[in-house]
PADO-905419 format. One record per residue (C-alpha): residue in one letter; x, z, y. Coordinates in steps of 0.05 Angstrom, whole numbers, padded with zeros to 5 digits, always signed. Layout:
% residues N
aXZY/...
This chain:
% residues 212
m-00050+00422+00239/t-00014+00425+00306/e+00027+00485+00328/a-00025+00499+00382/e-00081+00501+00330/r-00040+00546+00285/l-00026+00595+00341/r-00099+00594+00363/n-00122+00609+00292/e-00073+00667+00285/k-00097+00699+00350/l-00171+00688+00337/g-00162+00711+00265/a-00129+00775+00287/r-00184+00790+00336/i-00239+00779+00285/v-00201+00822+00233/d-00200+00879+00284/a-00275+00870+00296/l-00289+00871+00221/k-00249+00935+00212/k-00289+00969+00266/r-00350+00951+00225/h-00319+00984+00162/f-00301+00919+00127/e-00232+00914+00094/a-00205+00852+00128/y-00145+00805+00125/y-00120+00741+00156/c-00084+00688+00114/a-00056+00624+00143/t-00071+00581+00082/g-00119+00576+00024/e-00064+00589-00026/e-00046+00654+00009/a-00120+00672+00010/k-00126+00660-00065/e-00068+00706-00079/k-00096+00759-00033/a-00164+00755-00067/l-00133+00763-00136/s-00095+00824-00112/l-00161+00856-00090/i-00193+00852-00160/p-00181+00917-00199/e-00157+00910-00270/g-00213+00911-00321/h-00267+00889-00272/v-00322+00840-00294/i-00324+00785-00242/s-00377+00737-00219/w-00390+00693-00159/g-00442+00656-00118/g-00442+00581-00104/s-00383+00568-00058/e-00346+00506-00040/t-00292+00550-00008/l-00275+00585-00074/s-00267+00517-00108/q-00224+00490-00052/i-00173+00546-00055/g-00170+00545-00131/l-00199+00614-00141/l-00254+00591-00188/r-00203+00553-00230/e-00164+00618-00235/m-00226+00656-00256/r-00240+00606-00311/s-00168+00608-00337/g-00186+00658-00392/r-00146+00715-00361/y-00208+00749-00332/s-00274+00776-00356/v-00326+00735-00320/i-00400+00720-00316/d-00403+00644-00303/r-00472+00614-00296/d-00443+00545-00304/t-00431+00560-00378/a-00506+00564-00390/r-00536+00515-00440/t-00607+00520-00414/p-00641+00535-00347/e-00667+00600-00376/e-00596+00622-00396/r-00571+00603-00326/v-00623+00649-00294/s-00604+00705-00342/l-00530+00698-00323/m-00547+00699-00249/r-00585+00764-00260/k-00527+00794-00298/a-00481+00775-00240/l-00517+00826-00197/l-00485+00880-00240/a-00415+00851-00241/d-00359+00897-00217/t-00330+00846-00169/f-00369+00791-00134/l-00334+00732-00101/g-00362+00688-00047/s-00358+00662+00024/s-00404+00665+00085/n-00441+00610+00121/a-00418+00637+00188/i-00382+00696+00221/s-00389+00719+00292/e-00328+00738+00334/d-00353+00810+00336/g-00349+00814+00260/q-00420+00801+00234/l-00432+00758+00172/v-00490+00710+00166/n-00512+00680+00100/i-00569+00634+00081/d-00595+00626+00010/g-00647+00591-00030/n-00654+00635-00092/g-00628+00699-00059/n-00579+00715-00116/r-00517+00705-00073/v-00540+00748-00014/a-00569+00800-00061/a-00502+00810-00096/m-00466+00815-00029/i-00513+00869-00006/y-00524+00912-00068/g-00499+00917-00140/p-00426+00898-00146/t-00381+00953-00120/n-00326+00904-00098/v-00345+00843-00056/i-00291+00793-00035/l-00309+00739+00015/v-00262+00682+00034/i-00281+00650+00100/g-00249+00592+00136/l-00242+00600+00211/n-00283+00537+00220/k-00343+00582+00207/a-00326+00629+00265/v-00373+00626+00324/a-00382+00667+00387/t-00445+00708+00373/v-00490+00727+00315/e-00543+00682+00344/d-00494+00625+00341/a-00478+00645+00269/v-00551+00640+00249/r-00556+00573+00283/r-00494+00548+00247/a-00521+00571+00180/r-00588+00537+00190/h-00568+00474+00226/l-00500+00458+00195/a-00487+00496+00130/a-00556+00488+00100/p-00566+00413+00113/t-00496+00400+00087/n-00508+00441+00024/a-00573+00404+00014/q-00533+00340+00004/r-00500+00374-00056/f-00565+00394-00090/l-00613+00342-00061/p-00676+00385-00061/d-00741+00354-00036/t-00733+00381+00034/p-00730+00347+00103/c-00657+00365+00113/a-00638+00332+00047/h-00669+00267+00074/t-00649+00271+00147/g-00589+00317+00151/a-00623+00360+00202/c-00661+00426+00197/a-00737+00419+00205/d-00753+00493+00199/c-00790+00473+00136/t-00830+00514+00086/a-00819+00465+00028/q-00820+00494-00042/d-00748+00472-00051/c-00725+00502+00015/i-00654+00528+00009/c-00664+00572+00070/a-00711+00623+00038/y-00667+00683+00054/i-00624+00695+00116/s-00582+00757+00118/v-00540+00788+00173/t-00488+00838+00150/r-00472+00883+00209/i-00427+00933+00173/s-00398+00945+00104/r-00432+01004+00070/p-00399+01040+00038/a-00336+01028+00080/g-00289+00979+00047/k-00337+00953-00005/i-00338+00884+00028/k-00269+00853+00036/v-00264+00793+00082/i-00206+00745+00079/l-00204+00699+00139/v-00166+00634+00129/g-00134+00591+00183/e-00159+00527+00150/v-00223+00486+00147/l-00259+00511+00085/g-00330+00502+00060/f-00388+00480+00103/
């Protein structure tokens, strides 16, 4: 990263943090993923049961590795031995104390946009866990909430489709077709305008390229 890019990220990050705070989010800016991981860990109260949604960002910064270290009480759907057990663990995650994740896009005025196939990730962000921590790379910051929805649908979703390879147009072409396929990973689109109650959702912006 050049010095000009670093300075730009710091200034944009500070502006978005201010916008998030006006919307009742608890918000922070970290220059690196390592700093973001340490900040996230500091925001988890002792004794909390922790779970998370699918997130490349959490893997990239090493937060999931930390969660699986044995030092925390977690609900990890990847430990399931059957599809039925996996669904059961995903349901239990909705009642975790702390939920970790990222967002598919964030607008410069502090609104979060997420897109989901099963709905478990956006559901947990919205209601259930009392402490939600989202780590978001500044590569996901766009000018407006309309741009954020566009990014989620036309960049994040087709990229994620390559991870899961559902039987959808975007998995085959790399481009959104506004499909209604049974395997569609864009079943639910949420816009989080404010954190309610105040401070429940904690956003850590990171001055690095993270996730999709």
